[in-house]
C-alpha positions as CSV (number, residue, x, y, z in Angstrom):
1,M,-20.2,23.5,-14.5
2,L,-20.9,19.7,-14.3
3,V,-19.6,19.2,-17.8
4,G,-16.5,21.3,-17.0
5,I,-15.8,19.3,-13.8
6,G,-16.3,16.1,-15.8
7,I,-13.8,17.2,-18.5
8,F,-11.3,18.2,-15.8
9,L,-11.5,14.9,-14.0
10,L,-11.4,13.0,-17.3
11,C,-8.2,14.6,-18.4
12,L,-6.6,14.6,-14.9
13,F,-7.1,10.8,-14.4
14,P,-8.1,8.4,-17.2
15,L,-6.6,10.6,-20.0
16,R,-3.6,11.8,-18.0
17,A,-1.2,10.0,-20.3
18,L,-2.6,11.8,-23.3
19,L,-1.6,15.1,-21.7
20,N,1.9,13.9,-21.6
21,Y,1.7,12.6,-25.2
22,H,0.7,15.9,-26.6
23,E,3.1,17.9,-24.4
24,E,6.2,15.9,-25.5
25,S,5.2,16.2,-29.1
26,H,4.9,20.0,-29.2
27,L,7.1,22.9,-28.0
28,F,6.0,26.5,-27.9
29,R,8.7,29.1,-27.9
30,W,8.3,32.6,-26.7
31,T,10.3,34.3,-29.4
32,T,9.4,36.7,-32.2
33,Y,11.2,34.4,-34.7
34,Y,8.9,31.5,-33.8
35,F,5.9,33.8,-34.0
36,R,6.8,35.2,-37.5
37,E,7.6,31.6,-38.7
38,Q,4.2,30.3,-37.7
39,M,2.2,33.3,-38.9
40,A,3.5,32.7,-42.4
41,S,0.8,30.1,-43.2
42,W,-2.7,29.1,-42.0
43,Q,-1.3,25.7,-40.9
44,G,1.4,27.6,-38.9
45,I,-1.2,29.7,-37.2
46,Q,-3.1,26.6,-36.1
47,E,0.2,25.1,-34.9
48,Y,1.0,28.2,-33.0
49,V,-2.3,28.2,-31.1
50,A,-2.2,24.5,-30.5
51,S,1.3,24.6,-29.2
52,F,0.5,27.6,-27.0
53,I,-2.2,25.6,-25.3
54,V,-0.4,22.3,-25.2
55,Q,2.7,23.7,-23.4
56,F,0.6,24.0,-20.2
57,F,-0.1,20.2,-20.3
58,Y,3.3,19.9,-18.6
59,V,1.4,20.5,-15.4
60,A,-1.5,18.0,-15.4
61,A,-3.9,20.0,-13.2
62,L,-3.3,23.2,-15.2
63,G,-3.7,21.5,-18.5
64,S,-6.9,19.7,-17.4
65,L,-8.3,23.0,-16.1
66,I,-7.5,24.9,-19.3
67,L,-9.3,22.2,-21.4
68,A,-12.3,22.2,-19.1
69,V,-12.6,26.0,-19.3
70,M,-12.3,25.9,-23.1
71,V,-15.1,23.4,-23.4
72,M,-17.3,25.5,-21.0
73,A,-16.6,28.7,-22.9
74,F,-17.2,27.2,-26.3
75,Q,-20.6,25.7,-25.0
76,R,-21.6,29.1,-23.7
77,L,-20.7,30.8,-27.0
78,T,-22.7,28.2,-29.0
79,W,-25.7,28.7,-26.7
80,W,-25.5,32.4,-27.2
81,L,-25.5,32.0,-30.9
82,L,-28.4,29.7,-30.8
83,K,-30.4,32.2,-28.8
84,R,-29.6,34.9,-31.3
85,V,-31.1,32.8,-34.1
86,G,-34.5,32.3,-32.4
87,R,-36.3,30.9,-29.5
88,W,-35.1,27.6,-28.3
89,K,-36.7,25.3,-25.8
90,V,-34.8,24.0,-22.8
91,P,-34.3,20.5,-24.2
92,L,-32.5,21.9,-27.1
93,Y,-30.1,23.6,-24.7
94,L,-28.4,20.2,-24.5
95,L,-27.5,20.5,-28.2
96,S,-25.2,23.4,-27.4
97,F,-22.8,21.0,-25.8
98,L,-22.3,18.9,-29.0
99,P,-19.9,21.3,-30.8
100,A,-17.8,21.9,-27.7
101,L,-17.5,18.2,-26.8
102,G,-17.0,17.2,-30.5
103,L,-14.2,19.7,-30.8
104,F,-12.6,18.4,-27.6
105,F,-12.6,14.8,-28.6
106,Y,-11.5,15.6,-32.2
107,C,-8.6,17.8,-31.2
108,F,-7.5,16.1,-27.9
109,I,-8.0,12.4,-28.5
110,P,-6.2,11.0,-31.5
111,K,-8.0,8.5,-33.7
112,E,-5.2,6.0,-33.0
113,Y,-5.9,6.3,-29.3
114,L,-9.5,5.2,-29.9
115,N,-8.9,2.6,-32.5
116,N,-5.5,1.2,-31.8
117,E,-5.0,-0.7,-28.5
118,Q,-1.2,-0.8,-29.0
119,F,-1.1,3.0,-29.4
120,R,-3.0,3.4,-26.1
121,E,-0.6,1.0,-24.4
122,I,2.5,2.9,-25.6
123,V,1.0,6.2,-24.5
124,T,0.3,4.8,-21.1
125,Y,3.7,3.1,-20.5
126,D,5.6,6.1,-21.9
127,Y,3.9,8.4,-19.4
128,L,4.4,6.1,-16.4
129,E,8.1,5.6,-17.3
130,R,8.7,9.3,-17.8
131,T,7.2,10.1,-14.3
132,H,9.1,7.1,-12.7
133,Q,5.9,5.4,-11.5
134,W,7.6,2.0,-11.3
135,E,5.0,0.3,-9.1
136,A,2.2,1.6,-11.3
137,I,4.0,0.0,-14.3
138,L,4.3,-3.3,-12.7
139,K,0.7,-3.2,-11.5
140,Q,-0.4,-2.3,-15.0
141,T,1.5,-5.2,-16.5
142,K,0.1,-7.6,-14.0
143,S,-3.5,-6.5,-14.6
144,D,-3.2,-6.2,-18.4
145,P,-0.1,-7.9,-19.9
146,P,1.5,-5.6,-22.5
147,K,1.2,-6.5,-26.2
148,T,3.9,-4.2,-27.4
149,E,7.7,-4.3,-27.0
150,C,7.5,-0.8,-25.5
151,G,5.3,-2.1,-22.7
152,I,7.7,-5.0,-22.0
153,W,10.9,-3.0,-22.0
154,C,9.2,-0.4,-19.7
155,T,8.2,-3.3,-17.4
156,N,11.7,-4.7,-17.3
157,Y,13.1,-1.1,-16.7
158,A,10.7,-0.7,-13.8
159,L,11.9,-4.1,-12.4
160,A,15.5,-2.9,-12.7
161,M,14.8,0.4,-11.0
162,T,13.2,-1.3,-8.1
163,G,15.9,-3.9,-7.8
164,C,13.7,-6.8,-8.9
165,L,15.0,-7.6,-12.4
166,D,15.6,-11.2,-11.2
167,Q,11.8,-11.6,-11.1
168,M,11.3,-10.8,-14.8
169,E,10.2,-14.4,-15.5
170,S,7.0,-13.6,-13.6
171,Y,6.2,-11.0,-16.3
172,P,5.6,-11.2,-20.0
173,Q,8.7,-11.3,-22.2
174,C,9.4,-11.2,-25.9
175,G,13.1,-12.1,-26.1
176,P,16.2,-9.8,-25.8
177,Q,14.3,-7.0,-27.7
178,G,12.2,-6.7,-24.6
179,L,15.2,-5.3,-22.8
180,L,17.0,-3.2,-25.4
181,N,15.7,-2.3,-28.8
182,D,16.3,0.8,-30.8
183,A,14.7,-0.1,-34.1
184,M,12.5,2.7,-35.3
185,Q,8.9,2.0,-34.2
186,K,5.7,3.6,-35.2
187,P,4.7,5.7,-33.5
188,S,8.2,7.0,-33.0
189,F,7.5,8.3,-29.5
190,S,7.8,4.7,-28.3
191,L,11.6,5.4,-28.4
192,Y,11.4,8.1,-25.8
193,S,11.4,5.6,-23.0
194,M,14.2,3.5,-24.7
195,S,16.4,6.6,-24.8
196,D,15.9,6.9,-21.0
197,I,16.9,3.3,-20.5
198,Y,20.1,3.6,-22.4
199,F,20.9,6.8,-20.6
200,Q,20.4,5.2,-17.2
201,L,22.6,2.3,-18.2
202,G,25.4,4.6,-19.1
203,C,25.0,4.3,-22.9
204,V,25.0,8.0,-23.3
205,N,25.8,8.0,-27.0
206,E,23.1,5.5,-27.7
207,A,20.6,7.6,-25.7
208,E,21.6,10.7,-27.7
209,R,21.3,8.9,-31.1
210,I,17.8,7.5,-30.3
211,A,16.6,10.9,-29.0
212,F,17.9,12.6,-32.1
213,N,16.2,10.1,-34.4
214,A,12.9,10.3,-32.5
215,K,13.1,14.1,-32.8
216,Q,13.6,13.9,-36.6
217,Y,10.4,11.8,-37.0
218,L,8.1,14.2,-35.2
219,P,5.3,15.2,-37.6
220,N,5.1,18.6,-39.2
221,E,8.6,19.5,-37.9
222,H,7.3,19.6,-34.3
223,K,9.8,19.9,-31.5
224,S,9.9,18.1,-28.2
225,G,11.1,19.6,-24.9
226,R,11.7,16.1,-23.5
227,L,14.0,15.1,-26.4
228,Y,15.8,18.5,-26.4
229,R,16.5,18.1,-22.7
230,R,17.8,14.6,-23.2
231,L,20.1,15.8,-26.1
232,A,21.4,18.6,-23.9
233,E,22.1,16.2,-21.0
234,A,23.9,13.7,-23.1
235,N,26.2,16.4,-24.5
236,I,26.8,17.8,-21.0
237,V,27.8,14.3,-19.8
238,N,30.2,13.9,-22.7
239,G,31.6,17.3,-22.2
240,H,30.4,18.7,-25.5
241,Y,29.3,22.0,-24.0
242,D,29.1,23.9,-27.3
243,I,26.5,21.4,-28.7
244,A,24.6,21.3,-25.4
245,A,24.4,25.1,-25.4
246,K,22.5,25.0,-28.7
247,Y,19.7,22.8,-27.2
248,L,19.7,24.8,-24.0
249,H,19.3,28.1,-25.8
250,F,16.3,26.5,-27.6
251,L,14.8,25.4,-24.3
252,E,15.5,28.8,-22.7
253,S,12.7,30.3,-24.7
254,T,10.1,28.0,-23.2
255,I,8.2,28.2,-19.8
256,F,8.6,24.8,-18.2
257,Y,12.1,23.9,-19.4
258,R,13.5,27.4,-18.9
259,N,14.9,26.9,-15.4
260,F,16.8,23.8,-16.5
261,A,18.2,25.6,-19.5
262,K,19.2,28.8,-17.7
263,R,20.8,26.8,-14.9
264,W,23.1,24.8,-17.2
265,L,23.9,27.7,-19.5
266,S,25.5,29.3,-16.4
267,D,26.9,26.1,-14.8
268,M,28.4,24.2,-17.7
269,G,31.7,25.9,-17.2
270,D,31.8,24.9,-13.5
271,E,33.2,21.3,-13.5
272,A,32.4,20.9,-9.8
273,K,28.7,21.5,-10.5
274,V,28.7,19.2,-13.5
275,E,30.4,16.5,-11.6
276,A,27.9,16.9,-8.7
277,A,24.9,16.5,-11.1
278,Y,26.3,14.0,-13.7
279,G,29.4,12.6,-12.1
280,R,27.8,9.2,-11.8
281,M,26.8,9.2,-15.5
282,R,30.3,10.1,-16.5
283,Q,31.6,7.1,-14.5
284,L,29.1,4.7,-16.0
285,R,29.2,5.8,-19.6
286,Q,31.0,3.9,-22.3
287,K,34.4,5.5,-22.9
288,E,34.4,4.8,-26.7
289,N,32.1,5.9,-29.4
290,R,32.2,2.7,-31.4
291,W,28.7,1.6,-30.2
292,L,27.0,4.7,-31.5
293,T,25.3,2.7,-34.3
294,S,26.0,-0.8,-33.1
295,N,23.4,-3.6,-32.7
296,A,25.7,-5.8,-30.6
297,K,23.7,-5.2,-27.4
298,E,25.4,-8.0,-25.5
299,I,28.9,-6.8,-26.3
300,M,27.9,-3.2,-25.4
301,L,26.6,-4.3,-22.0
302,L,29.7,-6.4,-21.5
303,R,32.0,-3.5,-22.1
304,L,29.9,-1.3,-19.8
305,V,30.4,-3.8,-17.0
306,D,34.1,-4.3,-17.9
307,E,34.8,-0.6,-17.7
308,N,32.9,-0.1,-14.5
309,K,32.3,-3.0,-12.1
310,E,30.0,-0.8,-10.0
311,N,27.5,-0.5,-12.9
312,Q,25.0,-2.9,-11.3
313,M,22.2,-2.1,-13.7
314,A,24.3,-2.9,-16.7
315,F,25.4,-6.2,-15.1
316,N,21.8,-7.1,-14.4
317,Y,20.8,-6.3,-17.9
318,L,23.7,-8.3,-19.3
319,V,22.6,-11.4,-17.3
320,A,19.0,-10.9,-18.2
321,Y,19.9,-10.4,-21.9
322,R,21.8,-13.7,-22.0
323,L,19.1,-15.6,-20.3
324,L,16.5,-14.3,-22.7
325,Q,18.8,-14.9,-25.7
326,L,19.3,-18.6,-24.6
327,G,15.6,-19.0,-23.9
328,Y,15.9,-19.6,-20.1
329,I,13.3,-16.9,-19.5
330,Q,10.1,-17.3,-21.4
331,N,6.5,-16.2,-21.3
332,D,4.1,-18.3,-19.3
333,N,2.4,-19.5,-22.5
334,E,5.8,-20.7,-23.9
335,R,6.8,-22.8,-20.8
């Protein structure tokens, strides 16, 4: 019980971001087609079982509880097998925990998370950005300055969302790419947060493109509920309901994205409901598709502001982008 409680608390607090990392990199579907597809190979069976468990990581407490129960059950099974072999003294009872704990750390904690500080940082900032913990992001940056562009653009995004982007000189910067950057990174999930930033700015097409690219780079043809939801939202905003429906039908076969999918499969034809939910995004979005693959970020921001003077976030990003480009905002070490 003590070990189970320890695993539960470990996953729920220090390793909470890892639950998010696994959940957004797998997607279990409750369909016979998905079942037959995965049962065709041993690797597919492993993927089926892993995705079934990982889907519950969407709810942190539930995911942590499942992992804790699995560790406890595996330990009890190991101890039962040891007792079947022969008599074991009480001190050797502790050895029955090793397979369970070893399996937990091997399957749940990636090697990159243990050995790569930048990987850990991206996992942390991506989780905080997805859950809109703006103050936590700024606190994290203050206590441990980010060493990756992902950490910096999430920090600037948090400043923008709290109305404090004019204070960005008090935080680490790395030039304009610390605001907007869609170059493919490794790991590719670092782009999840960048897609969110573009979407919030009104660059709906850019957000869609980045989400689609990130989806294509998932290992072993994995799927991501987070990315499929972003792709569906982008197409709803753009009025491409037939394309959005394809992603929504996919999400409809899941547990935690089902309500979102079913709602919009029934509401997409009702323009009043679409306007109520995404009217602001339709007002902010760029009206032309020419920036779908453009790297002219400053021009893109300028057009967003020119087309909608009320797009305050785009205006703030434009000013910040120019200041970073001209070198007026620098790191403390560069001053």
